[in-house]
Backbone as ProteinMPNN parsed JSONL, in Angstrom:
{"seq_chain_A": "MNLLDLVKKTRSYRKFDESKTVERKTLEELIDLARQSASARNLQPLKYYISNTPTTNDIVFNHIAWAGYLKDGAPKIGERPTAYIIMLVDHTLTQSSPEWDEGIAAQTIMLGAREKDLGGCIIGAIKKQGLSEALSLPKHLEIALVLAIGVPTEDVRLEQLTDNGDIKYYRDEQQIHHVPKRSLHDIIINNQ", "coords_chain_A": {"N_chain_A": [[-15.62, -0.623, 2.325], [-15.344, 2.741, 3.148], [-14.9, 5.847, 1.273], [-13.027, 7.657, 2.486], [-11.541, 5.94, 4.186], [-10.469, 4.247, 2.231], [-8.834, 6.043, 0.795], [-7.005, 6.757, 2.838], [-5.75, 4.3, 3.191], [-4.51, 3.914, 0.824], [-1.497, 4.06, 0.134], [1.998, 4.733, -0.538], [3.467, 1.887, -1.108], [6.329, -0.112, -0.511], [7.316, -2.579, -0.046], [6.655, -5.903, -0.763], [4.837, -9.032, -1.029], [6.451, -11.237, -2.718], [5.81, -13.755, -3.522], [3.206, -13.801, -4.208], [1.326, -13.446, -6.967], [0.075, -11.06, -9.401], [-2.663, -11.098, -11.382], [-3.025, -10.721, -14.937], [-5.587, -10.006, -15.808], [-6.605, -8.631, -13.581], [-4.942, -6.388, -13.598], [-5.723, -5.282, -16.019], [-8.341, -4.601, -15.331], [-7.829, -2.553, -13.499], [-6.623, -0.66, -15.17], [-8.812, -0.162, -16.756], [-10.436, 1.244, -14.998], [-9.004, 3.648, -14.87], [-9.233, 4.413, -17.528], [-11.851, 5.206, -17.669], [-11.886, 7.498, -16.254], [-11.597, 11.108, -15.813], [-10.284, 13.173, -18.483], [-8.174, 15.655, -19.701], [-9.497, 17.909, -22.003], [-10.617, 15.725, -23.098], [-8.846, 14.165, -24.544], [-7.605, 11.735, -24.063], [-4.879, 10.606, -24.03], [-3.3, 8.646, -22.893], [-1.617, 5.546, -22.726], [-0.961, 2.094, -21.941], [1.396, -0.238, -20.634], [1.613, -3.515, -19.67], [3.174, -5.4, -17.173], [3.764, -8.452, -15.779], [5.282, -10.691, -15.456], [8.089, -12.577, -14.283], [10.482, -12.116, -15.809], [10.024, -9.756, -17.381], [9.325, -8.054, -15.293], [11.782, -7.888, -13.924], [13.266, -6.427, -15.787], [11.892, -3.971, -15.742], [12.174, -3.264, -13.002], [14.951, -2.848, -12.849], [15.222, -0.421, -14.073], [14.224, 1.636, -12.583], [14.067, 3.886, -9.73], [13.88, 3.836, -6.178], [12.228, 5.303, -3.361], [13.667, 7.836, -2.249], [14.148, 9.076, 0.251], [14.714, 7.03, 1.996], [17.261, 4.901, 3.271], [17.373, 2.19, 2.725], [15.556, 1.893, 0.609], [14.802, 0.544, -1.807], [13.028, -2.388, -2.68], [14.01, -5.626, -1.563], [15.081, -8.806, -2.969], [12.38, -10.987, -3.017], [10.741, -9.17, -1.844], [9.828, -7.597, -3.808], [7.6, -5.907, -6.14], [5.025, -7.705, -7.902], [3.969, -6.983, -10.244], [3.725, -4.466, -12.78], [2.441, -1.436, -14.05], [3.018, 0.394, -16.779], [2.766, 3.663, -17.544], [2.075, 5.458, -20.412], [2.549, 8.184, -22.7], [0.89, 8.93, -25.589], [2.154, 10.351, -28.269], [1.065, 10.774, -30.74], [-1.392, 11.608, -30.245], [-1.263, 13.814, -28.592], [0.912, 16.605, -28.167], [1.829, 17.797, -25.943], [2.667, 17.407, -22.439], [0.555, 15.576, -20.602], [0.146, 16.066, -17.661], [-1.864, 16.293, -15.737], [-3.756, 14.39, -16.521], [-2.168, 12.142, -16.138], [-1.815, 12.148, -13.335], [-4.471, 11.878, -12.409], [-5.154, 9.381, -13.541], [-3.173, 7.683, -12.422], [-3.689, 7.844, -9.624], [-6.287, 6.866, -9.598], [-5.886, 4.218, -10.437], [-4.292, 3.317, -8.291], [-6.086, 3.573, -6.132], [-8.011, 1.723, -6.942], [-6.432, -0.586, -6.891], [-5.888, -0.813, -4.159], [-8.433, -1.24, -3.182], [-8.758, -3.816, -4.012], [-7.223, -5.191, -2.237], [-4.577, -4.948, -2.863], [-1.464, -3.212, -3.204], [0.551, -0.343, -3.993], [3.037, 1.676, -5.698], [3.638, 4.808, -7.008], [5.873, 5.666, -9.41], [8.233, 7.964, -10.453], [10.88, 8.255, -10.915], [12.654, 7.218, -13.286], [14.613, 5.458, -15.622], [14.084, 6.379, -18.453], [14.674, 6.243, -21.296], [16.298, 3.956, -21.471], [14.529, 1.992, -20.477], [12.444, 2.158, -22.339], [13.799, 1.274, -24.641], [14.547, -1.312, -23.803], [12.074, -2.553, -23.616], [11.226, -2.372, -26.174], [9.529, -0.269, -27.05], [7.358, 1.667, -29.154], [8.47, 4.671, -30.818], [6.743, 6.892, -30.604], [5.529, 6.674, -28.179], [5.866, 7.827, -25.023], [7.337, 7.237, -21.911], [5.667, 7.936, -18.943], [5.038, 7.416, -16.192], [5.733, 4.805, -13.807], [3.884, 2.298, -12.358], [4.11, 0.426, -9.617], [2.936, -2.671, -8.474], [1.514, -4.908, -6.127], [1.08, -7.391, -3.524], [1.03, -5.846, -0.554], [3.396, -5.854, 2.18], [4.22, -4.26, 4.18], [3.699, -2.05, 6.97], [2.207, 0.943, 6.761], [1.889, 4.118, 8.036], [0.004, 7.047, 8.565], [0.829, 10.204, 9.949], [0.689, 13.095, 12.06], [2.277, 16.035, 10.937], [5.218, 17.139, 12.468], [6.274, 19.838, 14.691], [8.744, 20.647, 13.736], [8.521, 20.605, 11.036], [9.399, 18.668, 9.245], [8.993, 16.81, 6.413], [9.809, 14.375, 5.515], [9.354, 10.968, 4.865], [9.78, 7.954, 6.788], [11.262, 4.926, 8.174], [10.818, 3.223, 11.201], [12.505, 1.551, 14.001], [11.117, -0.844, 14.147], [10.486, -1.257, 11.569], [8.201, 0.006, 10.687], [6.56, 2.094, 8.493], [6.459, 5.508, 8.37], [4.509, 8.338, 7.535], [4.547, 11.655, 7.422], [1.978, 14.117, 7.562], [0.616, 17.236, 6.601], [-1.578, 19.34, 8.514], [-5.154, 19.762, 8.123], [-5.926, 22.352, 8.725], [-3.542, 23.693, 8.211], [-3.348, 23.65, 5.44], [-5.491, 24.966, 4.348], [-6.059, 28.164, 3.309], [-7.717, 30.275, 4.031], [-8.664, 30.164, 6.75], [-11.059, 30.37, 9.374]], "CA_chain_A": [[-14.726, 0.399, 2.824], [-15.764, 4.053, 2.655], [-13.889, 6.528, 0.472], [-11.969, 8.189, 3.337], [-10.676, 4.823, 4.582], [-9.751, 3.802, 1.035], [-7.776, 7.024, 0.532], [-5.985, 6.632, 3.883], [-5.028, 3.033, 3.026], [-3.812, 3.947, -0.457], [-0.197, 4.647, 0.43], [3.101, 4.254, -1.371], [4.049, 0.682, -0.522], [7.619, -0.425, -1.114], [7.659, -3.968, 0.267], [5.553, -6.738, -1.222], [5.005, -10.477, -0.949], [6.789, -11.592, -4.096], [5.26, -15.077, -3.851], [1.801, -13.622, -4.616], [1.293, -12.785, -8.268], [-1.084, -10.255, -9.776], [-3.113, -11.574, -12.69], [-3.177, -9.721, -16.003], [-6.989, -9.551, -15.804], [-6.706, -7.642, -12.509], [-4.274, -5.177, -14.078], [-6.607, -4.711, -17.04], [-9.463, -3.971, -14.613], [-7.33, -1.295, -12.941], [-6.471, 0.266, -16.29], [-10.164, 0.215, -17.191], [-10.871, 2.315, -14.095], [-8.348, 4.881, -15.323], [-9.798, 4.742, -18.841], [-13.152, 5.831, -17.473], [-11.693, 8.731, -15.485], [-11.528, 12.355, -16.577], [-9.106, 13.44, -19.305], [-8.206, 17.039, -20.165], [-9.998, 18.056, -23.373], [-11.016, 14.369, -23.471], [-7.901, 13.641, -25.542], [-7.307, 10.344, -23.715], [-3.604, 10.296, -24.667], [-2.511, 7.679, -22.131], [-1.619, 4.13, -23.083], [-0.406, 1.338, -20.822], [2.139, -1.472, -20.869], [1.444, -4.375, -18.503], [4.247, -6.34, -16.865], [3.497, -9.301, -14.607], [6.101, -11.901, -15.518], [9.389, -12.313, -13.638], [11.477, -11.594, -16.745], [9.732, -8.354, -17.675], [9.404, -7.318, -14.026], [13.197, -7.598, -13.66], [13.661, -5.34, -16.685], [11.317, -2.723, -15.21], [12.807, -2.983, -11.706], [16.311, -2.36, -13.063], [15.182, 0.908, -14.706], [13.54, 2.585, -11.698], [14.681, 4.158, -8.422], [12.884, 3.74, -5.114], [12.239, 5.912, -2.034], [14.858, 8.642, -2.042], [14.373, 9.429, 1.653], [15.077, 5.852, 2.777], [18.546, 4.293, 2.931], [17.098, 0.857, 2.169], [14.263, 2.11, -0.026], [14.445, -0.426, -2.839], [12.696, -3.71, -2.141], [14.982, -6.698, -1.782], [14.503, -9.998, -3.591], [11.336, -11.529, -2.14], [9.892, -8.041, -1.436], [9.561, -6.773, -4.987], [6.248, -6.017, -6.682], [4.877, -8.773, -8.89], [3.391, -6.418, -11.463], [3.906, -3.042, -13.061], [1.719, -0.807, -15.148], [3.812, 1.513, -17.277], [1.891, 4.658, -18.154], [2.72, 6.041, -21.58], [1.864, 9.264, -23.405], [0.879, 8.705, -27.031], [2.383, 11.66, -28.885], [0.24, 10.969, -31.937], [-2.65, 12.182, -29.757], [-0.954, 15.103, -27.965], [2.332, 16.954, -28.167], [2.169, 18.281, -24.609], [2.701, 16.406, -21.377], [-0.727, 15.673, -19.901], [0.431, 15.701, -16.273], [-3.109, 16.169, -14.977], [-4.286, 13.07, -16.848], [-1.305, 11.155, -15.497], [-2.13, 12.115, -11.905], [-5.82, 11.312, -12.23], [-5.121, 7.953, -13.871], [-2.343, 6.962, -11.458], [-4.389, 7.727, -8.345], [-7.436, 5.977, -9.802], [-5.361, 2.85, -10.435], [-3.861, 2.972, -6.933], [-7.295, 3.374, -5.318], [-8.576, 0.443, -7.357], [-5.558, -1.648, -6.397], [-6.086, -0.962, -2.705], [-9.762, -1.842, -2.988], [-8.588, -5.245, -4.279], [-6.23, -5.649, -1.257], [-3.237, -4.792, -3.408], [-0.876, -1.912, -2.91], [1.462, 0.043, -5.052], [3.849, 2.868, -5.575], [3.749, 5.571, -8.247], [7.3, 5.952, -9.533], [8.606, 8.899, -11.504], [12.333, 8.175, -11.1], [12.734, 6.15, -14.283], [15.569, 5.577, -16.738], [13.059, 6.241, -19.493], [15.192, 5.792, -22.592], [16.725, 2.566, -21.327], [13.361, 1.132, -20.335], [11.778, 2.141, -23.648], [14.566, 0.402, -25.532], [14.487, -2.689, -23.301], [10.736, -3.08, -23.893], [10.968, -2.147, -27.608], [8.348, 0.573, -27.196], [7.386, 2.56, -30.319], [9.039, 5.999, -30.532], [5.712, 7.891, -30.296], [5.044, 6.44, -26.819], [6.817, 8.302, -24.014], [7.046, 6.767, -20.553], [5.318, 9.0, -17.999], [5.149, 6.892, -14.832], [5.661, 3.365, -13.592], [3.086, 1.97, -11.182], [4.481, -0.875, -9.072], [1.746, -3.225, -7.83], [1.646, -6.234, -5.541], [0.455, -7.561, -2.208], [1.964, -5.177, 0.363], [3.71, -6.518, 3.443], [4.661, -3.301, 5.188], [2.731, -1.241, 7.696], [2.427, 2.36, 6.463], [1.007, 4.896, 8.909], [-0.02, 8.503, 8.465], [0.959, 10.874, 11.241], [0.686, 14.554, 12.012], [3.57, 16.681, 10.748], [5.681, 17.704, 13.739], [6.58, 21.267, 14.687], [9.971, 20.943, 12.983], [8.14, 20.723, 9.637], [10.074, 17.672, 8.413], [8.013, 16.044, 5.643], [10.422, 13.135, 5.041], [8.85, 9.703, 5.393], [10.868, 7.174, 7.37], [10.935, 3.665, 8.833], [11.367, 3.149, 12.551], [13.253, 0.331, 14.321], [10.248, -1.992, 13.887], [10.243, -1.204, 10.123], [6.929, 0.667, 10.375], [6.799, 3.213, 7.582], [5.703, 6.678, 8.83], [4.343, 9.381, 6.52], [4.021, 12.883, 8.029], [1.012, 14.863, 6.748], [0.218, 18.548, 7.107], [-2.951, 19.339, 9.022], [-6.144, 20.412, 7.281], [-5.842, 23.777, 9.046], [-2.343, 24.242, 7.579], [-3.422, 23.746, 3.984], [-6.576, 25.875, 3.967], [-5.444, 29.478, 3.549], [-8.667, 31.24, 4.585], [-9.27, 29.638, 7.97], [-11.839, 31.359, 10.142]], "C_chain_A": [[-15.213, 1.741, 2.266], [-14.594, 4.761, 1.973], [-12.742, 7.061, 1.328], [-11.009, 7.084, 3.766], [-9.851, 4.316, 3.409], [-8.589, 4.746, 0.723], [-6.654, 6.887, 1.561], [-5.149, 5.368, 3.733], [-4.286, 2.948, 1.69], [-2.526, 4.739, -0.277], [0.813, 4.2, -0.615], [3.762, 3.09, -0.645], [5.324, 0.334, -1.269], [8.133, -1.813, -0.744], [6.424, -4.816, -0.013], [5.866, -8.209, -0.973], [5.206, -10.98, -2.381], [6.281, -12.979, -4.493], [3.815, -14.977, -4.34], [1.741, -12.792, -5.895], [0.036, -11.943, -8.425], [-1.442, -10.649, -11.201], [-3.253, -10.428, -13.68], [-4.596, -9.153, -16.021], [-7.202, -8.469, -14.739], [-6.092, -6.319, -12.951], [-5.105, -4.491, -15.161], [-7.802, -4.025, -16.398], [-9.04, -2.627, -14.02], [-7.149, -0.244, -14.034], [-7.836, 0.723, -16.789], [-10.757, 1.287, -16.287], [-10.295, 3.652, -14.55], [-8.93, 5.345, -16.653], [-11.113, 5.506, -18.705], [-13.081, 7.124, -16.67], [-11.619, 9.936, -16.422], [-10.223, 12.462, -17.351], [-9.236, 14.862, -19.841], [-8.543, 17.071, -21.66], [-10.469, 16.725, -23.946], [-10.11, 13.764, -24.554], [-7.589, 12.164, -25.32], [-5.976, 9.879, -24.328], [-2.78, 9.219, -23.963], [-2.716, 6.263, -22.664], [-0.878, 3.405, -21.958], [0.303, 0.076, -21.303], [2.046, -2.266, -19.571], [2.636, -5.317, -18.371], [3.841, -7.144, -15.629], [4.179, -10.659, -14.719], [7.455, -11.59, -14.886], [10.418, -11.678, -14.572], [11.255, -10.115, -17.017], [9.791, -7.511, -16.41], [10.847, -6.967, -13.679], [13.692, -6.453, -14.533], [13.164, -4.012, -16.12], [12.032, -2.325, -13.926], [14.194, -2.361, -11.884], [16.366, -0.984, -13.728], [14.452, 1.948, -13.856], [14.324, 2.768, -10.406], [13.565, 4.247, -7.386], [13.224, 4.661, -3.949], [13.516, 6.667, -1.687], [15.159, 8.991, -0.595], [14.86, 8.251, 2.498], [16.414, 5.279, 2.314], [18.355, 2.939, 2.261], [15.766, 0.879, 1.429], [13.852, 1.078, -1.051], [14.11, -1.769, -2.211], [13.768, -4.736, -2.499], [14.295, -7.857, -2.511], [13.566, -10.648, -2.573], [10.355, -10.461, -1.694], [9.459, -7.186, -2.623], [8.109, -6.919, -5.447], [6.183, -7.118, -7.74], [4.2, -8.282, -10.161], [3.745, -4.938, -11.557], [2.928, -2.642, -14.154], [2.563, 0.395, -15.543], [2.869, 2.44, -18.028], [2.67, 5.392, -19.242], [1.883, 7.177, -22.146], [2.015, 8.989, -24.901], [0.985, 10.057, -27.726], [1.767, 11.795, -30.269], [-1.09, 11.603, -31.552], [-2.465, 13.538, -29.078], [0.539, 15.347, -28.046], [2.776, 17.429, -26.792], [2.213, 17.109, -23.632], [1.432, 16.543, -20.542], [-0.618, 15.27, -18.426], [-0.84, 15.517, -15.444], [-3.75, 14.823, -15.265], [-3.486, 11.975, -16.144], [-1.641, 11.018, -14.014], [-3.476, 11.485, -11.628], [-5.781, 9.806, -12.446], [-4.328, 7.159, -12.837], [-3.067, 6.783, -10.127], [-5.607, 6.802, -8.469], [-6.985, 4.517, -9.773], [-4.951, 2.429, -9.028], [-5.054, 2.749, -5.998], [-7.947, 2.032, -5.658], [-7.753, -0.732, -6.866], [-5.797, -1.886, -4.911], [-7.423, -1.598, -2.396], [-9.703, -3.362, -3.196], [-7.554, -5.876, -3.334], [-4.822, -5.74, -1.838], [-2.708, -3.445, -2.965], [0.087, -1.573, -4.015], [2.261, 1.275, -4.726], [3.928, 3.516, -6.953], [5.191, 6.05, -8.344], [7.553, 6.866, -10.732], [10.1, 8.887, -11.791], [12.634, 6.959, -11.983], [13.855, 6.461, -15.273], [14.747, 5.321, -18.001], [13.592, 5.699, -20.815], [15.598, 4.321, -22.532], [15.558, 1.611, -21.227], [12.596, 1.04, -21.65], [12.479, 1.187, -24.607], [14.463, -1.059, -25.106], [13.144, -3.353, -23.604], [10.338, -2.935, -25.36], [9.685, -1.34, -27.829], [8.468, 1.436, -28.451], [7.823, 3.968, -29.909], [7.979, 7.03, -30.137], [5.112, 7.715, -28.9], [6.137, 6.808, -25.824], [6.4, 7.787, -22.638], [6.79, 7.972, -19.658], [5.589, 8.551, -16.565], [5.213, 5.375, -14.87], [4.888, 3.149, -12.296], [3.459, 0.549, -10.76], [3.285, -1.395, -8.278], [2.04, -4.621, -7.303], [0.871, -6.301, -4.244], [1.417, -6.964, -1.183], [2.178, -5.964, 1.644], [4.117, -5.535, 4.52], [3.484, -2.533, 5.779], [3.088, 0.228, 7.449], [1.399, 3.154, 7.258], [1.144, 6.387, 8.641], [0.143, 9.074, 9.856], [0.984, 12.377, 11.019], [2.111, 15.078, 11.835], [3.982, 17.332, 12.066], [6.016, 19.18, 13.571], [7.839, 21.611, 13.896], [9.715, 21.013, 11.473], [8.77, 19.701, 8.701], [9.031, 16.778, 7.728], [8.569, 14.699, 5.176], [9.777, 11.919, 5.704], [10.043, 8.889, 5.889], [10.341, 5.849, 7.9], [11.58, 3.676, 10.213], [12.081, 1.812, 12.767], [12.448, -0.932, 14.05], [9.864, -2.091, 12.4], [8.84, -0.715, 9.756], [7.253, 1.925, 9.589], [5.888, 4.373, 7.99], [5.696, 7.752, 7.748], [3.739, 10.621, 7.186], [3.1, 13.63, 7.053], [0.728, 16.206, 7.416], [-1.231, 18.478, 7.585], [-3.874, 20.032, 8.021], [-6.093, 21.919, 7.483], [-4.656, 24.436, 8.334], [-2.456, 24.404, 6.067], [-4.591, 24.586, 3.473], [-6.104, 27.283, 4.313], [-6.419, 30.518, 4.122], [-9.421, 30.657, 5.776], [-9.994, 30.75, 8.727], [-11.76, 31.09, 11.617]], "O_chain_A": [[-15.463, 1.868, 1.067], [-13.445, 4.331, 2.081], [-11.583, 6.931, 0.934], [-9.793, 7.27, 3.717], [-8.674, 3.991, 3.567], [-7.485, 4.294, 0.421], [-5.478, 6.9, 1.197], [-3.975, 5.354, 4.102], [-3.522, 2.011, 1.46], [-2.488, 5.947, -0.512], [0.503, 3.379, -1.478], [4.518, 3.283, 0.307], [5.401, 0.462, -2.491], [9.257, -2.176, -1.092], [5.315, -4.507, 0.425], [7.015, -8.58, -0.736], [4.252, -11.125, -3.145], [6.318, -13.338, -5.67], [3.259, -15.958, -4.832], [2.059, -11.603, -5.902], [-0.934, -12.095, -7.683], [-0.62, -10.545, -12.111], [-3.564, -9.3, -13.299], [-4.783, -7.954, -16.227], [-7.911, -7.493, -14.986], [-6.658, -5.254, -12.706], [-5.179, -3.263, -15.209], [-8.236, -2.974, -16.87], [-9.814, -1.669, -14.039], [-7.483, 0.925, -13.841], [-7.995, 1.873, -17.199], [-11.502, 2.148, -16.755], [-11.001, 4.658, -14.608], [-9.1, 6.545, -16.873], [-11.437, 6.353, -19.538], [-14.102, 7.77, -16.435], [-11.584, 9.799, -17.645], [-9.194, 11.923, -16.944], [-10.281, 15.236, -20.372], [-7.948, 16.352, -22.463], [-10.694, 16.613, -25.151], [-10.555, 12.958, -25.372], [-7.339, 11.428, -26.274], [-5.939, 8.886, -25.055], [-1.67, 8.914, -24.399], [-3.826, 5.852, -23.001], [-0.24, 4.042, -21.12], [-0.132, -0.583, -22.247], [2.363, -1.752, -18.498], [3.051, -5.95, -19.341], [3.604, -6.577, -14.562], [3.717, -11.649, -14.151], [7.918, -10.45, -14.949], [11.154, -10.784, -14.154], [12.179, -9.31, -16.901], [10.258, -6.373, -16.448], [11.115, -5.87, -13.19], [14.453, -5.602, -14.071], [13.921, -3.046, -16.029], [12.451, -1.177, -13.778], [14.564, -1.448, -11.146], [17.453, -0.441, -13.925], [14.1, 3.018, -14.351], [15.136, 1.922, -10.031], [12.452, 4.678, -7.686], [14.394, 4.785, -3.585], [14.344, 6.181, -0.917], [16.323, 9.185, -0.244], [15.365, 8.454, 3.602], [16.673, 5.182, 1.115], [19.09, 2.585, 1.339], [14.941, -0.017, 1.604], [12.667, 0.759, -1.16], [14.815, -2.238, -1.318], [14.347, -4.71, -3.585], [13.072, -7.875, -2.647], [13.928, -10.833, -1.411], [9.263, -10.777, -1.221], [8.795, -6.164, -2.448], [7.466, -7.933, -5.175], [7.182, -7.418, -8.394], [3.894, -9.074, -11.052], [4.02, -4.268, -10.562], [2.633, -3.42, -15.061], [2.793, 1.3, -14.74], [2.253, 2.052, -19.02], [3.777, 5.879, -19.015], [0.654, 7.142, -22.081], [3.126, 8.836, -25.409], [0.018, 10.819, -27.765], [1.929, 12.831, -30.912], [-1.831, 12.078, -32.412], [-3.408, 14.324, -28.999], [1.336, 14.41, -27.999], [3.972, 17.461, -26.505], [1.845, 15.982, -23.962], [1.263, 17.542, -19.843], [-1.202, 14.275, -17.995], [-0.88, 14.675, -14.548], [-4.243, 14.172, -14.344], [-4.049, 11.011, -15.624], [-1.741, 9.906, -13.496], [-3.613, 10.66, -10.724], [-6.31, 9.042, -11.638], [-4.757, 6.084, -12.419], [-3.06, 5.69, -9.562], [-5.914, 6.047, -7.547], [-7.636, 3.678, -9.15], [-5.232, 1.305, -8.614], [-5.033, 1.84, -5.168], [-8.379, 1.299, -4.768], [-8.305, -1.758, -6.469], [-5.897, -3.029, -4.465], [-7.543, -2.397, -1.467], [-10.504, -4.102, -2.624], [-7.064, -6.973, -3.6], [-3.988, -6.51, -1.363], [-3.448, -2.633, -2.409], [0.401, -2.404, -4.867], [2.174, 1.838, -3.635], [4.247, 2.856, -7.942], [5.675, 6.758, -7.461], [7.146, 6.58, -11.858], [10.544, 9.444, -12.795], [12.837, 5.845, -11.501], [14.013, 7.604, -15.703], [14.718, 4.213, -18.539], [13.004, 4.781, -21.387], [15.28, 3.541, -23.431], [15.584, 0.535, -21.824], [12.149, -0.041, -22.032], [11.836, 0.395, -25.296], [14.311, -1.944, -25.948], [13.077, -4.563, -23.821], [9.237, -3.328, -25.746], [8.864, -1.68, -28.681], [9.563, 1.89, -28.782], [7.572, 4.399, -28.783], [8.291, 7.963, -29.396], [4.278, 8.518, -28.481], [7.196, 6.182, -25.786], [5.235, 7.897, -22.255], [7.587, 8.908, -19.616], [6.289, 9.232, -15.816], [4.799, 4.745, -15.843], [5.203, 3.745, -11.266], [3.156, -0.414, -11.466], [2.686, -0.653, -7.499], [2.727, -5.412, -7.949], [0.107, -5.396, -3.907], [2.499, -7.507, -0.961], [1.278, -6.647, 2.132], [4.34, -5.932, 5.664], [2.428, -2.395, 5.162], [4.143, 0.696, 7.877], [0.197, 2.903, 7.17], [2.248, 6.916, 8.508], [-0.344, 8.502, 10.831], [1.266, 12.856, 9.921], [3.036, 14.617, 12.504], [3.173, 18.005, 12.705], [6.039, 19.703, 12.457], [7.989, 22.742, 13.434], [10.59, 21.432, 10.716], [8.684, 19.852, 7.482], [8.278, 16.074, 8.4], [7.862, 13.951, 4.501], [9.665, 11.844, 6.927], [11.176, 9.11, 5.462], [9.134, 5.665, 8.057], [12.731, 4.081, 10.375], [12.244, 1.033, 11.828], [13.023, -1.98, 13.755], [9.023, -2.906, 12.024], [8.348, -0.983, 8.66], [8.113, 2.715, 9.977], [4.665, 4.231, 7.958], [6.72, 8.042, 7.129], [2.545, 10.637, 7.483], [3.409, 13.757, 5.869], [0.616, 16.295, 8.639], [-2.011, 17.651, 7.111], [-3.416, 20.798, 7.173], [-6.204, 22.68, 6.522], [-4.744, 25.587, 7.906], [-1.737, 25.209, 5.476], [-4.663, 24.881, 2.28], [-5.785, 27.569, 5.467], [-5.981, 31.542, 4.647], [-10.651, 30.655, 5.808], [-9.583, 31.91, 8.71], [-12.354, 31.819, 12.411]]}, "name": "protein", "num_of_chains": 1, "seq": "MNLLDLVKKTRSYRKFDESKTVERKTLEELIDLARQSASARNLQPLKYYISNTPTTNDIVFNHIAWAGYLKDGAPKIGERPTAYIIMLVDHTLTQSSPEWDEGIAAQTIMLGAREKDLGGCIIGAIKKQGLSEALSLPKHLEIALVLAIGVPTEDVRLEQLTDNGDIKYYRDEQQIHHVPKRSLHDIIINNQ"}
């Protein structure tokens, strides 16, 4: 798969085949991709917590929110991801929030997941304190993002943003997930 196709297929998936597990080794391989990516000032302040057991997955699931634009955004039982990678900031290595590192690492993991025929969703709506306590995380590790990963079952399609400018993603009657995207012309400010 070429890079453009990989990027187009790396969407935010919210429905998964819960009968198909994701092995810890696979999750470690995805984290290793992120480890080798760029890091501001090369501080490498990100750490990761792996969840791929039903018990821990339930804990994570109960501390996150899904798809604010969709009425039925949260996956139902049988549609939930079978793994999570919790991205953490190690405050013994940095006092600031390395948002650029987080974005680079999260997208790298998602691209790697898609290349392995997995899909995922980068989640920022997290009950961070509750999840930290539930997982007994050390105080110097702050939750940045949760990456939900599994075998996707939904059809997610990119489409051109309409003239009304509505950027909200939605599902149609056939449960196809549509994601409006601005045109290349609209995002380049010095068009000729």
